C-alpha positions as a printed NumPy array, in Angstrom:
array([[  0.   ,   0.   ,   0.   ],
       [  1.075,   3.504,  -0.668],
       [  1.882,   5.768,   2.233],
       [  0.634,   8.751,   0.267],
       [ -2.704,  10.192,   1.299],
       [ -5.411,  10.658,  -1.281],
       [ -6.133,  14.26 ,  -2.139],
       [ -9.613,  15.598,  -2.412],
       [-10.66 ,  15.808,  -6.017],
       [-12.553,  18.958,  -6.872],
       [-13.603,  20.767,  -9.995],
       [-10.671,  21.554, -12.283],
       [ -9.675,  25.17 , -12.722],
       [ -9.44 ,  26.392, -16.294],
       [ -7.45 ,  29.509, -17.086],
       [ -7.781,  31.038, -20.542],
       [ -5.161,  33.506, -21.668],
       [ -5.053,  35.36 , -24.954],
       [ -1.553,  36.261, -25.984],
       [ -0.978,  39.251, -28.225],
       [ -0.175,  38.22 , -31.766],
       [ -0.657,  39.122, -35.373],
       [ -2.61 ,  37.2  , -37.981],
       [  0.75 ,  36.015, -39.319],
       [  1.686,  34.587, -35.902],
       [ -1.623,  32.725, -35.73 ],
       [ -1.105,  31.302, -39.225],
       [  2.418,  30.141, -38.292],
       [  1.177,  28.488, -35.081],
       [ -1.618,  26.726, -36.932],
       [  0.799,  25.51 , -39.613],
       [  3.168,  24.194, -36.935],
       [  0.289,  22.467, -35.126],
       [ -0.915,  20.896, -38.374],
       [  2.616,  19.67 , -39.153],
       [  2.899,  18.14 , -35.674],
       [ -0.455,  16.368, -36.093],
       [  0.572,  15.002, -39.484],
       [  3.932,  13.786, -38.177],
       [  2.396,  12.056, -35.167],
       [ -0.4  ,  10.411, -37.123],
       [  1.988,   9.36 , -39.876],
       [  4.119,   7.562, -37.279],
       [  1.066,   5.878, -35.744],
       [ -0.359,   4.834, -39.114],
       [  2.973,   3.75 , -40.551],
       [  2.427,   5.799, -43.717],
       [  2.277,   9.457, -44.69 ],
       [ -0.988,  10.974, -43.402],
       [ -2.424,  14.36 , -44.36 ],
       [ -4.435,  16.341, -41.815],
       [ -6.578,  19.414, -42.389],
       [ -7.976,  20.777, -39.101],
       [-11.277,  22.634, -39.245],
       [-10.257,  25.95 , -37.766],
       [-13.13 ,  28.204, -36.802],
       [-11.41 ,  31.095, -38.57 ],
       [-11.247,  29.077, -41.808],
       [-14.805,  29.74 , -42.947],
       [-14.87 ,  27.239, -45.815],
       [-13.726,  24.293, -43.681],
       [-15.801,  25.356, -40.7  ],
       [-18.995,  25.605, -42.788],
       [-18.473,  22.147, -44.286],
       [-17.752,  20.758, -40.812],
       [-20.96 ,  22.241, -39.377],
       [-23.031,  20.955, -42.324],
       [-21.564,  17.478, -41.889],
       [-22.25 ,  17.482, -38.148],
       [-25.836,  18.693, -38.62 ],
       [-26.44 ,  15.998, -41.235],
       [-25.041,  13.334, -38.893],
       [-27.305,  14.548, -36.089],
       [-30.378,  14.47 , -38.349],
       [-29.568,  10.944, -39.509],
       [-29.044,   9.663, -35.989],
       [-32.384,  11.171, -34.919],
       [-31.033,  13.481, -32.22 ]])
């Protein structure tokens, strides 16, 4: 048995911070995040994998994502 005492588990605290940045900084961060996703998934899948996240700021992708989700909800009867 462990000699450590159990801590009380409460509600997690979430802190949201918005760092100052330009649109170019955001684009660079998103590109780096996308590259990291692709690299990780490519390693897991054992072959090159392309990823295209649906960013809320990317209106075309976000609209298609919302349409797809609404269609899925309608088909499932929710």
